[in-house]
N, C-alpha and C positions, 0 to 999 in steps of 0.2 A: 504493500500500500504506500509506504514511504517513497519507494523508488518511482512508483507511478505518479505521485504528487510532484516529485522533483522534475520528472520528465514533462509534466503538464506546465509547470512554472517556466521551464526552459523554452518550451514551445511558445508560450505567451511572450516571453522576452524576445525571442527571435521574430515573432510577428510584430512586436513593437518596433524593433530595429528596422524591419523591412518597411513598415509604414513610415517611419521617420525618414528613411532613405528616399522613398517614393515622393514624399512631400517636399523634401529638399530638392530633388531633381525637378519636380514640377515648378517650384518657386524660382529656381535658378533659370529654368528655361523661359518662364514667363517674364522674369525680370530682364534677361538679356534681350528678349524679343521686344519688350517695351522700350528699352534703351535705344536699340537700333532703329525702331520704327519712329519714335518721337525725334531722336537726334537727327536722323537723315531727312525726315520731313522738314525740319528746320533748315537743312542745307539746300534742298532743291528749289524751294520757292514755289509759289502758285500764282496763277492769273497774271503772269508776266512780271511779278515782283521778284527781283533777284536779292536774296538776303545778304546783308553785309557780314564781314568777318566777325564783328562784335556780336551780331545776332546769332550766328552759328555757334560761337564759343559759349555764349550765355545759354543757348538752347540745350547744348549737350550737358552743361553743368546742372541745369534745372532738371533735365531728364534723369541724371544720376540721383539727384535729390529725391525725385518721385519714386524711383525704383527702390532706394534704400528704405524710404518710409513705407513702401507697400509690402516688400517681402524680406526686409533685413532681419526681422525677428524670426523668420522661418528658415532661411538658408544662409544668413549672414550677407547676402546680396553681394557676392564678389563680382559676378557678371563679367569677369575678365580673367582669361587664362594666366596672365602675368601675375595678377594679384594672388590667384590660387597657388601658383608655384612659390611665391614668396611666403605664403602661409604654411606651405609644406616645409620650407627651410626653417621656419620658426617653430615648427612642431605643433602648430595649431590644427592643421589638417594632416591626416595620414596620407600615404601614397595612394591607397585604394580610393579614399574619399576624394583626393585630388583628381584622379582620372574620371570619377563620376561627375565632378563639377565641370571638368573640361568638356566632356561629352554634352552635358546639358547646355553649356554656354554656346558651343558650336551649333547645336540644333536650334537653340533659341534665336541666335543671330540670323540664321538662314530663314527661319519662319518669319521673323520680324521684318526683314528687308523684303522678303517675298510678298508679304501683304502690301507693303508700300509700293513695290514694283507693279504688282497686278492692278492695284487701284490707280496708279499713275498711267499705266498703259491703257486702262479702260476709259478713264476720264479725259486723257490727253491734257492734263493740267500741269505737267512737269514744266520746269523753267525752260526758257529758250536755250540756255546753255546745255541743259541735260538733253533736250531734244536734238540739238545739232550734233552732240557728241555723247552717245549713250555711255561711253566709257567714263565720263565725268560724273555720272549719277552717284554722288556721295562716295566715290572711290578715293581713297587716300593715295597720294603719289607725291614724289619729291618736286620741289621747285626746279625749273629747268637749269638753273645756275648752280645747283648743289650736286656734289658727287655722291656716290652711293655710301662711301665711308662717312661723309658728313651727315647724311641722312640717318645712318645707323647710330651714330653717336648722339644725335639730337633726340631720336626716339628713345635711346637708352637712358639719357639724362633726364628727360621729362618723366618717363615711367619710374625712374629711380626716385625722383622727388615725390611722386605720388605714393610710391611704396613706403618711403620714410614716414609720410603722414599716416599711412595705414598702420605701420609698426607702432607709432606713438599712440594712436587711438586704441590699439589692442593692448597696450601696456597698462597693467592695472595701476601703475603709479599715476596714470593720467585719468583715472576713473572719477576723481573728485571734480574734474571739470565737466559740468553737467550741461554745457551748451549742446545744441542739436548736432548729432553726428551726421544726419543727412545734409545739413547745411555746410558742415565742415568739408565734406567730400565734394559737394556740389560746387562750392566756391573755389576749391582747389583745382578741380577739373577746368572750370571756366578760366581761372588765372593762367594755368599752364597752356590752355588752348589759345588764349589771346597772345601769349608770348611765342609759342612754338608753331602755332597753326600755319602761318604764312610760308613756312619752310618745308614742313613734312605733312601738314594736316593734323599733327599732334594726335595720332590715334591712341597710343599708349595701351592698346587693346587689340590683340590679334583677332579675336572673334568679331569685333566691330569692323575690322578691315576685310575679313574673309568674305562675309556675306555680299557686300557690294561688288567685290572682285569676282565672286562666283556667278552672281546673277547677271553681271554685265560683261563677263568674260574679258576682264581687263586685269592683267597680271603684272604690269610694269612695276618693278622694284618691290613686288609683294613680299618677298622673303625678308626684307628689312623690317616689315611690320610684325614679324614673328620673332626674329633674332634680337632686334633692338629692345622691344618691351620686356621680353622674357629675360634677356641678359641684364637689363637695368634693374629689374625686380630681384633677380638672384643676387646681384652684387649689393644692392641696398639692404635687403633683408639679412644677408650674411654679415654685412658691416654692422648693422644695428645690433644683431645678436651677439657679435664678437666684442664690440666696443662698449655698448651700453648695457647689454644683457637684456633678457626678457623676464621681467619680474612677474611671477605667477603665484603669489602667496595663497590665492583662494582656490587653487586647483584641487586641493584635498577637501575643502569645506563646501564649496559651491556645487549645486546640481549641474546637470548637463547644460552646455551652452545654449540649447534651444529654450531653456526655461528662464533665461536672463532677459528681462524686458528693458527696453531703452528708457522708459519713463518710470521705472520702478522706484519705490521709496528707498530701496536698499541699493541704489545705484553706486554709492560710494564703496560698497563691498563687491560690486559686480565688475567683472572684466568685460568691457564692451567689445564685441567682436563683429562689428558690422563693417563692411568695406565694399566699395564699388568704384568703377572707373568708367571713363569714356569708352 
């Protein structure tokens, strides 16, 4: 009887873990889809209105804010393979969890841009620039005067800065600062996009660059938008872990990360683990 009871408890625990994984995958897929859909809609313009660089940068930052606010408490809202890789370096996510996140992010980005692409092709409301050159429909590419090495460095540096912000937010020593995490990341993405956008598009997110390249069959310098962000995130997270350390005093006392609420009364005891990027 005792062995049967233990087996039943283990089965229930396995079912709980499976449900948690399914919800995480769904949230991360939806979040990445929202990011690409809203962000790229702000890029292409409608009814002949061509958006300015400032508008594009602000739109992506606000899209990040929306995504974190919507699904951050469920999946931590990475919505970015580079950020997920950085979290694996810090030990916040395991390697199997990281692969699940990466798969969800890629699928979500393809679905999000696909919805925008289908709607634009159906309504014919894409901007003149996008209609004249379908390859420019929200595709990230280097400025014509930049070399590939320069583009790689800029994508790595911008993503590295974003990763440092993520490391600081995840650090429990920063938990007493109770200002809005979605706003932190949203404004960070906007600031980086304003500074780096004219040169590389400031993707900082391989999934964000993959979907437009795939749907538009435009692969110019696409490798940069994988190696640059992931390399920058790896270096930044390793540097933070090595130099500053990752303080996690509550790891033995606190419940699982999914039970930590952003607006909890106990936020000073909680390690906030929300992150997202462009």
